[in-house]
N, C-alpha and C positions, 0 to 999 in steps of 0.2 A: 611208420606207416608203409603200406605196400604201394609203391609208385606204379602208375600206369605206364604202358609202353611209350606213350608220347613224351612223358617226362624223362624217361631213361635215354631215349634215342635223340633228343633234341641237341643239336650241335650249334645252331645259330641262336644268339641271345634273343629272347623275346622282349618286346617293349610294352610298358604299361600304356594303355590306350584310353584310360578314363579321362573325362573332361578336366578333372583336377590336376592331372599330370601331363596333359597334352602339350603344354608350353615347354616343359622340360622333361621329356621322356627319359626313363632310365631302364636299363636292361633288367629283366627278371633274373635273379640269381639261379644257378643250377640247384635243383632239389637234392637235399640229403636229409636223412633222419636227424642228424645232429643239428642242422640249421632249423628244422621244424621244431626241435626241442627249444632252441634259442628264441624263435619267434613266438611260440605259444606261451613260453615263460614270460617274455616281454609283455605280451598282451594280457597276462594274468589269468590264463585259462588252466595253468598248471599249478600244483601245490608247491612248486619249487621256483626259486628266483635265479635268473641269470645275472652273474656279477662279472662284467667285462674285466679283462686283465688290466686295462687302463684305470679302473676305479681304484682309488687309494683311500685308505683311512688315515686321517690326520691324528697323530698321537696326542694325548692330553698335553696341553701347555699350561704352565703356571706362571702367572704374572704377579708381581708384588708392587702394590701401590702404597703410598704413604699418606697418613692423615696427621696434620700438625695440630698438636694440642698445646695451648699455652696455660701454664699455671703460675701462681704468684708465690714467691717464697719471701718470708719476712726475716731480715737479719738486723742485728744491732751493730751500728757503726758509731764509735765514739766521735763526737763533733764538739771540740772545745770543752770537752768534759760535760756536755749537756745531757749525754745519754740518749740522744734522739735516735729514732729507728728509721731505716730505709727499706722500702719494698723493691726487690729486684725480680723482674719477670724471668722465668725459666721455661725453655721450650723443649718438649719431648716429642718424639716421632715414632709411635708404635706402627709396625708393619701390618698391612692388610693384604691377604693372599686371595687371588681369584683363579679358579680352575676352569678352563674351557673344555666343554664336552667334545669328544671325538666326532667328527663329521665325515661322511663318505663323499668323496668327490667323483662324480661320474664324468665320462667323456662328454665333450661338447656336442650340441645338437647337430652339428654339421656331419657327424658320422652317420652313415646309412645304417639304420637298425635292421635292414633286411639282408645285410651282407654278413658272411661268416666272420666271427671274431673270436679271438682267444679269450678264455674266461672259465669260470667254474659255476656250478649249480649248488645252491644251498636250499634247505627246506624253509619255506615261508612259515610253516606251522609245525614246529618240531613235536607237538603233542599229538599228532595224528597216530592212529594205532600202528604198532610195528607190523602186524599182519598185512596192513595196507601198504606201508612204506617199502616193504621188501620187494614190491612189484616194480619199483622204479629203477631204471638203469639208463644212463645217458647214451644216446646213439643206438638204441634198440627199439624194435617194434613191440612195445609193452602195453598192457591194458590201461595204464594211467595216461599214456600218450593218446591211445585210441579214444578214451572217454573225453579227453580235452578237445580232440579234433571234432568229435561228434557234437559237443556243446557249441564249438565255433560254427560248424556247418548249420546247426539249427538256428543260431542267433542271426545268421546272415542269409537265410532263405534257401539254403542248399539241402540236398538229401543227406541225412545224417548216416553215412555209411561207416565212418570211422577209418576210411581208407583215403589215401591221397589221390587226387586227380588234377588235371590241368586247371580247371576252373577254381578249385579250392586253393591251389598253390598261388595263382595270380591274386586271388582275393586276400589271402594271408599276407602276401607281400605288400599290397596296397594298404591294407588295414594297419600294419605295423609302421609303415612309412607315414601314415596319417596320424599315428599315435592315438588310435581309437581303442583305448583299453577297456576290458570288461569291467563293469561296475558291480557285477553280482558277486556275492560271497562264494568262496570255494566250498562246495558241499559234497559230502560223502556219507554213506550209511554203513553202520557196523551192526551185524547180527551175530549174537553170541548164542551158541547152542548149549552152553553150560546151563544147567538148571539153577534157578528159574530162567528160562530163555527170554532174552530181551533184545531190544533194538535201540541203538543210539544214533541220533542225527548230529553230525559234526558240521559246523559252519565256521569257516576260517579258524579251524583247529579247536573250537570250543563245542562242547556238547550242549545243544540248545533244545533237544526234545528226546524223551525216553518213554518207552512203553514195553509192556510184556507182550510176547508174541508166541505163536506156535509154529514150529518147523515140521519137516517130514517125519513120518513114522519109520521104523527100521526097514519095512518092506518097500518104502518109497522115500528115501532120505533126501534132504536138501544138501546139495554138493557144497563143500567148502571151497573157497576161492574168492576172487574179485572179478566182478562182471559189470558191464555198463548197462544201464536202463536203455532199452531199444524200442519199446512200444508201450503206449499208455492209453487208458480208457477211464472215463469217469464212471462208467458202468458197462458190464459186458456179460456174456454167457460163457461158462466154462463147462466143457464136456470131456469125457474120457472114460478110462477103464480102471476100476478099482483093483487092488492086488488079488482079490478073490475071483476076478473075472466078470463081476457085474459092472454095469455102466452107470455113470452119473451124468446129469445134465442140470447144472445149477444156473439159474437165471438171476439177473440183477446183482451180480457181484460188483461192489463199488470200489472206486479209488484204486485202480489197478495199474501197477508199473512192472512190466515184464523185464527181467534182467538176465535170465539164463534158461534158454529153451522155453519150456512151459512153466517155469517157476517165476512167481511174481510176488511183489508186495501188494497186499490188498486187505480189505475188510471182510470179516466172516464171523457170523454169530456162533459162539461156542459157550458151553457152560463155564469154562474157565480158560485162562491163558497162562503161558509160561512153560509148557511142556509139549512134546511131539504129538501132533494130531492130524497134520495135513498130509497131502500126497506130494510134498516137495515145496509148496508155496510157503511164504511167510505171512501168516494170518495175524490180524489184530482187530480190536473192536472198531466199529464203524467210525466213531468220532476221531479216534486216533489215526485211522487210515486216511481220513479226510485232511487232518492237520498235516500229516506227512506228505501227502500227494503233491501239494503245491511246491514242495522243495525237492522233488525228484524229476526234473525235466530230463529229456533224452540226453544221454551221455553221463548222467550221474552214476558214480561207481558205488556198487554194493559189495561189501566184503562180508562173507560168511565164514566164521571161524568156529572151531570146536567149543 
């Protein structure tokens, strides 16, 4: 994220002043994008997981236990020529093998989760589209990080700018120290412009909703790339200029999520769906647009691919 001047120039550690931490105030750590990655991953706003260097994986262990089984064997023992038989117990011990599944050991809770730690990042959901995943890079101001910060800001009553500021940084630190993790699934939208054009909604790496859509005509195409939803309406009016110079003024456009300039996901009545017809928006039937809209809050990332 782009830090404000106050965050860059602060030299004296800031203190948490919330009531919950007043008894034991701790300094706010200096802001870096790398630490923002770590905290947002810890809070589950990112599709990646932060694995501290101290976290170890215990290799599989195999233990062998024994079960004693007693069987009876009959043998003939001559006794004074009587030919009597004697039963002698015989004990066998077959081995039983038990394998312990590997478990990850995390650092103890005494470690401050808001402080920079050595570690690595791994994908929580490896099945996410490659065109989406290639946007991520640790320690960089990328669109996946911006979308995650926008979601955090919206969830905590801040203006969803997607850029870091002092209030957001303090709240991030307090939230991770309180271990108030996001309980919402990680959601992104994939729009494919290959015919027939379609939209897939991913939640925690699984496609949970699919519909045919219309994207932009050649004279007004839908740009490829990944963009965060930044403005939403249940119904709005769309006005503009057609490629031929005429103007349009469409009222009552439902279930609108703007993600790139004037391009939005929304409902629109067409004779059919699955091929270019719009002026850059991603159109779909009304019912499908309504079903999708509840899963595209501010900060949701929309990837448009060829």
